[in-house]
BALOBA-1460 file (C-alpha; in Angstrom, 3 decimals):
// residues 306
<rec num="1" residu="x" x="5.482" y="168.345" z="-149.973"/>
<rec num="2" residu="x" x="4.896" y="167.889" z="-153.713"/>
<rec num="3" residu="x" x="3.760" y="170.336" z="-156.392"/>
<rec num="4" residu="x" x="0.109" y="169.951" z="-155.362"/>
<rec num="5" residu="x" x="0.893" y="171.298" z="-151.892"/>
<rec num="6" residu="x" x="0.099" y="167.997" z="-150.179"/>
<rec num="7" residu="x" x="2.567" y="166.788" z="-147.566"/>
<rec num="8" residu="x" x="3.833" y="163.236" z="-147.213"/>
<rec num="9" residu="x" x="1.705" y="160.969" z="-145.030"/>
<rec num="10" residu="x" x="2.282" y="161.279" z="-141.281"/>
<rec num="11" residu="x" x="0.381" y="158.027" z="-140.778"/>
<rec num="12" residu="x" x="3.060" y="156.250" z="-142.802"/>
<rec num="13" residu="x" x="5.732" y="157.583" z="-140.436"/>
<rec num="14" residu="x" x="3.770" y="156.513" z="-137.349"/>
<rec num="15" residu="x" x="3.316" y="152.990" z="-138.747"/>
<rec num="16" residu="x" x="7.035" y="152.809" z="-139.491"/>
<rec num="17" residu="x" x="7.766" y="153.946" z="-135.931"/>
<rec num="18" residu="x" x="5.474" y="151.235" z="-134.614"/>
<rec num="19" residu="x" x="7.248" y="148.531" z="-136.616"/>
<rec num="20" residu="x" x="10.654" y="149.812" z="-135.522"/>
<rec num="21" residu="x" x="9.553" y="149.891" z="-131.882"/>
<rec num="22" residu="x" x="8.308" y="146.275" z="-132.048"/>
<rec num="23" residu="x" x="11.265" y="144.808" z="-133.945"/>
<rec num="24" residu="x" x="13.103" y="142.289" z="-131.789"/>
<rec num="25" residu="x" x="10.776" y="142.837" z="-128.816"/>
<rec num="26" residu="x" x="7.378" y="141.382" z="-129.723"/>
<rec num="27" residu="x" x="6.474" y="137.973" z="-131.197"/>
<rec num="28" residu="x" x="10.093" y="137.572" z="-132.199"/>
<rec num="29" residu="x" x="9.483" y="134.144" z="-133.729"/>
<rec num="30" residu="x" x="6.973" y="135.590" z="-136.214"/>
<rec num="31" residu="x" x="7.615" y="139.332" z="-136.513"/>
<rec num="32" residu="x" x="10.745" y="141.218" z="-137.540"/>
<rec num="33" residu="x" x="11.349" y="144.497" z="-139.342"/>
<rec num="34" residu="x" x="14.995" y="145.569" z="-139.030"/>
<rec num="35" residu="x" x="14.626" y="147.895" z="-142.022"/>
<rec num="36" residu="x" x="12.008" y="150.216" z="-140.495"/>
<rec num="37" residu="x" x="14.325" y="152.140" z="-138.152"/>
<rec num="38" residu="x" x="16.597" y="153.030" z="-141.072"/>
<rec num="39" residu="x" x="13.737" y="154.904" z="-142.753"/>
<rec num="40" residu="x" x="13.198" y="157.137" z="-139.726"/>
<rec num="41" residu="x" x="14.922" y="160.435" z="-139.108"/>
<rec num="42" residu="x" x="16.586" y="161.320" z="-135.808"/>
<rec num="43" residu="x" x="13.601" y="163.083" z="-134.215"/>
<rec num="44" residu="x" x="11.320" y="160.228" z="-135.263"/>
<rec num="45" residu="x" x="13.617" y="157.631" z="-133.715"/>
<rec num="46" residu="x" x="13.599" y="159.253" z="-130.272"/>
<rec num="47" residu="x" x="10.103" y="158.059" z="-129.208"/>
<rec num="48" residu="x" x="10.860" y="154.661" z="-130.766"/>
<rec num="49" residu="x" x="13.870" y="154.221" z="-128.487"/>
<rec num="50" residu="x" x="11.801" y="155.339" z="-125.492"/>
<rec num="51" residu="x" x="9.138" y="152.727" z="-126.261"/>
<rec num="52" residu="x" x="11.766" y="150.036" z="-126.768"/>
<rec num="53" residu="x" x="13.349" y="150.928" z="-123.424"/>
<rec num="54" residu="x" x="9.939" y="151.261" z="-121.730"/>
<rec num="55" residu="x" x="10.901" y="154.712" z="-120.441"/>
<rec num="56" residu="x" x="7.990" y="157.164" z="-120.885"/>
<rec num="57" residu="x" x="9.140" y="160.795" z="-121.195"/>
<rec num="58" residu="x" x="8.050" y="163.432" z="-118.693"/>
<rec num="59" residu="x" x="6.620" y="166.166" z="-120.923"/>
<rec num="60" residu="x" x="2.897" y="166.005" z="-121.744"/>
<rec num="61" residu="x" x="3.320" y="166.253" z="-125.492"/>
<rec num="62" residu="x" x="6.293" y="163.892" z="-125.504"/>
<rec num="63" residu="x" x="4.300" y="161.371" z="-123.444"/>
<rec num="64" residu="x" x="1.387" y="161.561" z="-125.902"/>
<rec num="65" residu="x" x="3.727" y="160.877" z="-128.831"/>
<rec num="66" residu="x" x="5.250" y="157.985" z="-126.861"/>
<rec num="67" residu="x" x="1.797" y="156.468" z="-126.281"/>
<rec num="68" residu="x" x="0.897" y="156.852" z="-129.964"/>
<rec num="69" residu="x" x="4.004" y="154.921" z="-131.012"/>
<rec num="70" residu="x" x="3.458" y="152.270" z="-128.329"/>
<rec num="71" residu="x" x="-0.171" y="151.766" z="-129.362"/>
<rec num="72" residu="x" x="0.759" y="151.647" z="-133.023"/>
<rec num="73" residu="x" x="3.364" y="148.957" z="-132.343"/>
<rec num="74" residu="x" x="0.694" y="146.840" z="-130.679"/>
<rec num="75" residu="x" x="-1.522" y="147.081" z="-133.770"/>
<rec num="76" residu="x" x="1.070" y="146.622" z="-136.514"/>
<rec num="77" residu="x" x="2.542" y="143.399" z="-135.150"/>
<rec num="78" residu="x" x="-0.525" y="141.155" z="-135.623"/>
<rec num="79" residu="x" x="-1.413" y="143.023" z="-138.801"/>
<rec num="80" residu="x" x="2.042" y="142.478" z="-140.289"/>
<rec num="81" residu="x" x="2.207" y="138.835" z="-139.230"/>
<rec num="82" residu="x" x="-1.181" y="138.100" z="-140.809"/>
<rec num="83" residu="x" x="-0.393" y="139.945" z="-144.027"/>
<rec num="84" residu="x" x="3.081" y="138.457" z="-144.454"/>
<rec num="85" residu="x" x="1.687" y="134.947" z="-143.969"/>
<rec num="86" residu="x" x="-1.031" y="135.590" z="-146.552"/>
<rec num="87" residu="x" x="1.495" y="136.962" z="-149.035"/>
<rec num="88" residu="x" x="3.833" y="133.988" z="-148.629"/>
<rec num="89" residu="x" x="0.963" y="131.588" z="-149.255"/>
<rec num="90" residu="x" x="-0.247" y="133.417" z="-152.368"/>
<rec num="91" residu="x" x="2.823" y="135.032" z="-153.867"/>
<rec num="92" residu="x" x="2.925" y="135.501" z="-157.632"/>
<rec num="93" residu="x" x="5.469" y="137.138" z="-159.899"/>
<rec num="94" residu="x" x="3.725" y="140.491" z="-159.424"/>
<rec num="95" residu="x" x="3.000" y="142.270" z="-156.135"/>
<rec num="96" residu="x" x="1.192" y="145.604" z="-156.184"/>
<rec num="97" residu="x" x="1.164" y="147.490" z="-152.876"/>
<rec num="98" residu="x" x="-1.557" y="150.137" z="-152.834"/>
<rec num="99" residu="x" x="-0.733" y="153.061" z="-150.568"/>
<rec num="100" residu="x" x="2.720" y="151.657" z="-149.850"/>
<rec num="101" residu="x" x="3.812" y="154.416" z="-147.461"/>
<rec num="102" residu="x" x="7.047" y="153.345" z="-145.771"/>
<rec num="103" residu="x" x="6.385" y="149.635" z="-146.381"/>
<rec num="104" residu="x" x="9.594" y="147.587" z="-146.102"/>
<rec num="105" residu="x" x="8.557" y="144.228" z="-147.582"/>
<rec num="106" residu="x" x="10.542" y="144.646" z="-150.794"/>
<rec num="107" residu="x" x="13.623" y="145.164" z="-148.615"/>
<rec num="108" residu="x" x="13.070" y="142.519" z="-145.943"/>
<rec num="109" residu="x" x="11.109" y="139.542" z="-147.373"/>
<rec num="110" residu="x" x="13.391" y="137.036" z="-149.165"/>
<rec num="111" residu="x" x="10.175" y="135.418" z="-150.478"/>
<rec num="112" residu="x" x="10.015" y="138.287" z="-152.986"/>
<rec num="113" residu="x" x="13.271" y="137.353" z="-154.716"/>
<rec num="114" residu="x" x="11.334" y="136.271" z="-157.834"/>
<rec num="115" residu="x" x="8.675" y="138.956" z="-157.587"/>
<rec num="116" residu="x" x="8.388" y="142.370" z="-159.211"/>
<rec num="117" residu="x" x="6.933" y="144.890" z="-156.769"/>
<rec num="118" residu="x" x="4.939" y="147.982" z="-157.697"/>
<rec num="119" residu="x" x="4.699" y="150.500" z="-154.876"/>
<rec num="120" residu="x" x="1.678" y="152.714" z="-155.508"/>
<rec num="121" residu="x" x="1.327" y="155.847" z="-153.414"/>
<rec num="122" residu="x" x="0.599" y="159.562" z="-153.489"/>
<rec num="123" residu="x" x="3.454" y="161.449" z="-155.209"/>
<rec num="124" residu="x" x="4.332" y="163.415" z="-152.046"/>
<rec num="125" residu="x" x="4.600" y="160.297" z="-149.905"/>
<rec num="126" residu="x" x="6.539" y="158.463" z="-152.574"/>
<rec num="127" residu="x" x="9.010" y="161.316" z="-152.964"/>
<rec num="128" residu="x" x="9.527" y="161.283" z="-149.193"/>
<rec num="129" residu="x" x="10.123" y="157.528" z="-149.130"/>
<rec num="130" residu="x" x="12.685" y="157.626" z="-151.932"/>
<rec num="131" residu="x" x="14.559" y="160.359" z="-150.078"/>
<rec num="132" residu="x" x="14.546" y="158.248" z="-146.917"/>
<rec num="133" residu="x" x="15.835" y="155.194" z="-148.802"/>
<rec num="134" residu="x" x="18.733" y="157.246" z="-150.152"/>
<rec num="135" residu="x" x="19.484" y="158.629" z="-146.681"/>
<rec num="136" residu="x" x="19.423" y="155.127" z="-145.211"/>
<rec num="137" residu="x" x="21.819" y="153.890" z="-147.891"/>
<rec num="138" residu="x" x="24.163" y="156.776" z="-147.172"/>
<rec num="139" residu="x" x="24.068" y="156.073" z="-143.436"/>
<rec num="140" residu="x" x="24.952" y="152.421" z="-143.997"/>
<rec num="141" residu="x" x="27.618" y="152.774" z="-146.634"/>
<rec num="142" residu="x" x="28.313" y="156.451" z="-146.972"/>
<rec num="143" residu="x" x="28.549" y="158.272" z="-150.297"/>
<rec num="144" residu="x" x="30.318" y="156.759" z="-153.254"/>
<rec num="145" residu="x" x="33.775" y="157.715" z="-154.511"/>
<rec num="146" residu="x" x="32.282" y="160.701" z="-156.287"/>
<rec num="147" residu="x" x="30.802" y="161.963" z="-153.018"/>
<rec num="148" residu="x" x="27.209" y="161.378" z="-154.117"/>
<rec num="149" residu="x" x="24.513" y="159.448" z="-152.267"/>
<rec num="150" residu="x" x="23.254" y="156.444" z="-154.280"/>
<rec num="151" residu="x" x="20.001" y="157.550" z="-155.905"/>
<rec num="152" residu="x" x="18.551" y="154.045" z="-155.763"/>
<rec num="153" residu="x" x="18.756" y="153.911" z="-151.992"/>
<rec num="154" residu="x" x="18.821" y="150.656" z="-150.056"/>
<rec num="155" residu="x" x="19.203" y="147.502" z="-152.160"/>
<rec num="156" residu="x" x="15.930" y="145.593" z="-152.352"/>
<rec num="157" residu="x" x="15.560" y="141.837" z="-151.933"/>
<rec num="158" residu="x" x="12.643" y="141.782" z="-154.392"/>
<rec num="159" residu="x" x="13.438" y="141.156" z="-158.042"/>
<rec num="160" residu="x" x="12.506" y="144.757" z="-158.801"/>
<rec num="161" residu="x" x="10.753" y="147.710" z="-157.172"/>
<rec num="162" residu="x" x="8.819" y="150.092" z="-159.390"/>
<rec num="163" residu="x" x="7.637" y="153.300" z="-157.764"/>
<rec num="164" residu="x" x="4.269" y="154.283" z="-159.216"/>
<rec num="165" residu="x" x="2.918" y="157.696" z="-158.123"/>
<rec num="166" residu="x" x="-0.886" y="157.659" z="-157.916"/>
<rec num="167" residu="x" x="-3.416" y="159.685" z="-155.952"/>
<rec num="168" residu="x" x="-6.167" y="157.086" z="-155.513"/>
<rec num="169" residu="x" x="-8.715" y="159.877" z="-155.006"/>
<rec num="170" residu="x" x="-8.251" y="161.352" z="-158.486"/>
<rec num="171" residu="x" x="-5.781" y="159.407" z="-160.667"/>
<rec num="172" residu="x" x="-6.340" y="156.475" z="-163.028"/>
<rec num="173" residu="x" x="-4.759" y="153.473" z="-161.295"/>
<rec num="174" residu="x" x="-4.884" y="151.296" z="-164.408"/>
<rec num="175" residu="x" x="-3.151" y="153.869" z="-166.606"/>
<rec num="176" residu="x" x="-0.415" y="154.397" z="-164.023"/>
<rec num="177" residu="x" x="0.253" y="150.668" z="-163.701"/>
<rec num="178" residu="x" x="0.269" y="150.285" z="-167.491"/>
<rec num="179" residu="x" x="2.917" y="152.987" z="-167.707"/>
<rec num="180" residu="x" x="4.928" y="151.236" z="-164.978"/>
<rec num="181" residu="x" x="4.950" y="147.905" z="-166.802"/>
<rec num="182" residu="x" x="2.403" y="145.901" z="-164.814"/>
<rec num="183" residu="x" x="0.996" y="142.950" z="-166.810"/>
<rec num="184" residu="x" x="-2.774" y="142.592" z="-166.239"/>
<rec num="185" residu="x" x="-2.840" y="139.233" z="-168.028"/>
<rec num="186" residu="x" x="-0.554" y="137.607" z="-165.422"/>
<rec num="187" residu="x" x="-1.563" y="136.725" z="-161.826"/>
<rec num="188" residu="x" x="-1.076" y="139.569" z="-159.364"/>
<rec num="189" residu="x" x="-0.958" y="139.631" z="-155.585"/>
<rec num="190" residu="x" x="-2.544" y="142.877" z="-154.401"/>
<rec num="191" residu="x" x="-1.807" y="144.325" z="-150.954"/>
<rec num="192" residu="x" x="-3.983" y="147.135" z="-149.618"/>
<rec num="193" residu="x" x="-2.853" y="147.878" z="-146.068"/>
<rec num="194" residu="x" x="-3.763" y="150.840" z="-143.883"/>
<rec num="195" residu="x" x="-5.411" y="152.829" z="-146.684"/>
<rec num="196" residu="x" x="-9.112" y="151.995" z="-146.858"/>
<rec num="197" residu="x" x="-10.184" y="154.119" z="-143.836"/>
<rec num="198" residu="x" x="-8.637" y="157.229" z="-145.389"/>
<rec num="199" residu="x" x="-10.705" y="156.929" z="-148.578"/>
<rec num="200" residu="x" x="-14.386" y="157.678" z="-149.054"/>
<rec num="201" residu="x" x="-16.686" y="154.769" z="-149.818"/>
<rec num="202" residu="x" x="-16.865" y="155.932" z="-153.436"/>
<rec num="203" residu="x" x="-13.060" y="155.986" z="-153.668"/>
<rec num="204" residu="x" x="-12.842" y="152.500" z="-152.153"/>
<rec num="205" residu="x" x="-15.351" y="151.194" z="-154.693"/>
<rec num="206" residu="x" x="-13.513" y="152.865" z="-157.565"/>
<rec num="207" residu="x" x="-10.180" y="151.400" z="-156.446"/>
<rec num="208" residu="x" x="-11.626" y="147.884" z="-156.164"/>
<rec num="209" residu="x" x="-13.082" y="148.219" z="-159.660"/>
<rec num="210" residu="x" x="-9.757" y="149.431" z="-161.038"/>
<rec num="211" residu="x" x="-7.697" y="146.627" z="-159.525"/>
<rec num="212" residu="x" x="-10.302" y="143.998" z="-160.425"/>
<rec num="213" residu="x" x="-10.056" y="145.086" z="-164.060"/>
<rec num="214" residu="x" x="-6.371" y="144.102" z="-163.934"/>
<rec num="215" residu="x" x="-6.828" y="140.897" z="-161.936"/>
<rec num="216" residu="x" x="-6.143" y="137.711" z="-163.891"/>
<rec num="217" residu="x" x="-7.074" y="134.206" z="-162.785"/>
<rec num="218" residu="x" x="-4.851" y="133.041" z="-159.935"/>
<rec num="219" residu="x" x="-4.657" y="136.512" z="-158.383"/>
<rec num="220" residu="x" x="-5.438" y="137.453" z="-154.803"/>
<rec num="221" residu="x" x="-6.071" y="140.532" z="-152.680"/>
<rec num="222" residu="x" x="-4.978" y="141.059" z="-149.074"/>
<rec num="223" residu="x" x="-6.862" y="144.037" z="-147.643"/>
<rec num="224" residu="x" x="-6.656" y="145.649" z="-144.214"/>
<rec num="225" residu="x" x="-9.643" y="147.787" z="-143.235"/>
<rec num="226" residu="x" x="-11.410" y="149.189" z="-140.166"/>
<rec num="227" residu="x" x="-14.825" y="148.163" z="-138.897"/>
<rec num="228" residu="x" x="-17.009" y="150.670" z="-137.008"/>
<rec num="229" residu="x" x="-16.150" y="150.964" z="-133.312"/>
<rec num="230" residu="x" x="-17.561" y="153.561" z="-130.923"/>
<rec num="231" residu="x" x="-14.614" y="153.153" z="-128.538"/>
<rec num="232" residu="x" x="-11.998" y="153.465" z="-131.274"/>
<rec num="233" residu="x" x="-13.751" y="156.531" z="-132.716"/>
<rec num="234" residu="x" x="-13.921" y="158.149" z="-129.265"/>
<rec num="235" residu="x" x="-10.217" y="157.496" z="-128.747"/>
<rec num="236" residu="x" x="-9.269" y="159.145" z="-132.038"/>
<rec num="237" residu="x" x="-11.510" y="162.136" z="-131.267"/>
<rec num="238" residu="x" x="-9.990" y="162.554" z="-127.804"/>
<rec num="239" residu="x" x="-6.471" y="162.398" z="-129.253"/>
<rec num="240" residu="x" x="-7.320" y="165.192" z="-131.694"/>
<rec num="241" residu="x" x="-8.926" y="167.343" z="-128.977"/>
<rec num="242" residu="x" x="-5.857" y="166.935" z="-126.761"/>
<rec num="243" residu="x" x="-3.546" y="167.671" z="-129.661"/>
<rec num="244" residu="x" x="-2.021" y="164.242" z="-129.253"/>
<rec num="245" residu="x" x="-2.573" y="162.946" z="-132.754"/>
<rec num="246" residu="x" x="0.327" y="163.404" z="-135.167"/>
<rec num="247" residu="x" x="-2.065" y="162.281" z="-137.906"/>
<rec num="248" residu="x" x="-4.885" y="164.739" z="-137.098"/>
<rec num="249" residu="x" x="-4.871" y="166.024" z="-140.668"/>
<rec num="250" residu="x" x="-5.514" y="162.535" z="-142.031"/>
<rec num="251" residu="x" x="-9.018" y="161.600" z="-140.802"/>
<rec num="252" residu="x" x="-10.808" y="158.331" z="-141.420"/>
<rec num="253" residu="x" x="-13.442" y="158.636" z="-144.161"/>
<rec num="254" residu="x" x="-14.963" y="155.165" z="-144.424"/>
<rec num="255" residu="x" x="-15.454" y="152.176" z="-142.157"/>
<rec num="256" residu="x" x="-16.607" y="148.757" z="-143.344"/>
<rec num="257" residu="x" x="-18.192" y="145.713" z="-141.777"/>
<rec num="258" residu="x" x="-17.134" y="142.279" z="-143.063"/>
<rec num="259" residu="x" x="-20.345" y="141.549" z="-144.993"/>
<rec num="260" residu="x" x="-20.414" y="144.787" z="-147.023"/>
<rec num="261" residu="x" x="-16.685" y="144.429" z="-147.728"/>
<rec num="262" residu="x" x="-17.161" y="140.841" z="-148.917"/>
<rec num="263" residu="x" x="-20.137" y="141.924" z="-151.028"/>
<rec num="264" residu="x" x="-18.120" y="144.723" z="-152.642"/>
<rec num="265" residu="x" x="-15.284" y="142.358" z="-153.527"/>
<rec num="266" residu="x" x="-17.732" y="139.727" z="-154.804"/>
<rec num="267" residu="x" x="-19.243" y="142.304" z="-157.180"/>
<rec num="268" residu="x" x="-15.836" y="142.405" z="-158.849"/>
<rec num="269" residu="x" x="-15.081" y="138.687" z="-158.952"/>
<rec num="270" residu="x" x="-13.117" y="138.401" z="-155.705"/>
<rec num="271" residu="x" x="-14.214" y="135.769" z="-153.174"/>
<rec num="272" residu="x" x="-13.258" y="136.342" z="-149.527"/>
<rec num="273" residu="x" x="-11.629" y="133.201" z="-148.094"/>
<rec num="274" residu="x" x="-10.712" y="134.637" z="-144.686"/>
<rec num="275" residu="x" x="-11.435" y="137.769" z="-142.652"/>
<rec num="276" residu="x" x="-10.090" y="138.104" z="-139.104"/>
<rec num="277" residu="x" x="-9.954" y="140.900" z="-136.561"/>
<rec num="278" residu="x" x="-6.560" y="141.947" z="-135.206"/>
<rec num="279" residu="x" x="-7.509" y="141.191" z="-131.607"/>
<rec num="280" residu="x" x="-7.961" y="137.506" z="-132.452"/>
<rec num="281" residu="x" x="-4.655" y="137.553" z="-134.308"/>
<rec num="282" residu="x" x="-2.922" y="139.312" z="-131.392"/>
<rec num="283" residu="x" x="-4.059" y="136.637" z="-128.959"/>
<rec num="284" residu="x" x="-2.424" y="133.949" z="-131.128"/>
<rec num="285" residu="x" x="0.907" y="135.756" z="-130.690"/>
<rec num="286" residu="x" x="0.698" y="135.580" z="-126.910"/>
<rec num="287" residu="x" x="1.780" y="139.143" z="-126.174"/>
<rec num="288" residu="x" x="0.105" y="141.734" z="-123.908"/>
<rec num="289" residu="x" x="-2.990" y="143.375" z="-125.353"/>
<rec num="290" residu="x" x="-3.961" y="146.870" z="-124.200"/>
<rec num="291" residu="x" x="-5.732" y="148.599" z="-127.079"/>
<rec num="292" residu="x" x="-8.542" y="146.083" z="-127.387"/>
<rec num="293" residu="x" x="-10.916" y="148.456" z="-129.240"/>
<rec num="294" residu="x" x="-8.387" y="149.340" z="-131.944"/>
<rec num="295" residu="x" x="-7.386" y="145.723" z="-132.388"/>
<rec num="296" residu="x" x="-10.961" y="144.474" z="-132.496"/>
<rec num="297" residu="x" x="-11.990" y="147.001" z="-135.180"/>
<rec num="298" residu="x" x="-8.940" y="146.405" z="-137.380"/>
<rec num="299" residu="x" x="-9.335" y="143.524" z="-139.843"/>
<rec num="300" residu="x" x="-7.321" y="141.635" z="-142.463"/>
<rec num="301" residu="x" x="-9.247" y="139.925" z="-145.257"/>
<rec num="302" residu="x" x="-7.922" y="137.703" z="-148.020"/>
<rec num="303" residu="x" x="-9.828" y="137.347" z="-151.290"/>
<rec num="304" residu="x" x="-9.080" y="135.270" z="-154.368"/>
<rec num="305" residu="x" x="-10.074" y="135.835" z="-157.987"/>
<rec num="306" residu="x" x="-12.835" y="133.598" z="-159.262"/>
């Protein structure tokens, strides 16, 4: 929890659990995230190991947590595969990750060796991530000769990682990136994954305007968002009623259909070149598909600057 009283994102932890649960088990020729498990603490790893072993626990609450991690793993695999492919095809010297959470790309994608990465997130979540990186480094190599844990945490494969604390609901994104050394005159690859539903429509519009103002020719945006779905909404409501949702305090605030999303981006000089639902992407990976509603409503769009 930071000085504002806001706690670090629980959604970020669940997504990290999903990636750790899927690593080495699903679509192994196209998906891998060996870093994710290192960012989880002991209690958070327990349901991950249960999902990996396909051994559901007996307790009601434990079983609900297990199912949340299992379902999340099913969603994050096609989402990650699609986003990673889009990033590789459009990588520039600058990558800005909006709402980075416990994203591991700067630590696992060799394609970023010549890329500076800005991780933008709420101060509380960013503080939590930096602590986890230091803990992971200590677990791998132990403390240094002076007995201290390396403050920098795990070594990144990206050219640099610049943590940029921003609350997208209230802070000036442009000013924060200026202070962190981002160059708006150079092409930027923007990644906006798993954040849009948690912002109001006004906040989404304001964020698009802010990033577009710093988007030079040759830039691109990869955005993951949620389309309206009665089944998905009913599932989230039921999980909250049953007390099964570890992210109950982080409700969705805006859902978007492809046309309004494309229109919003077009208003700011970004032309959508692809927009696919996660269910279609999941089918291309050949794995089992259970949560059809969640996969069908989740989307990954790629837009390029005009």
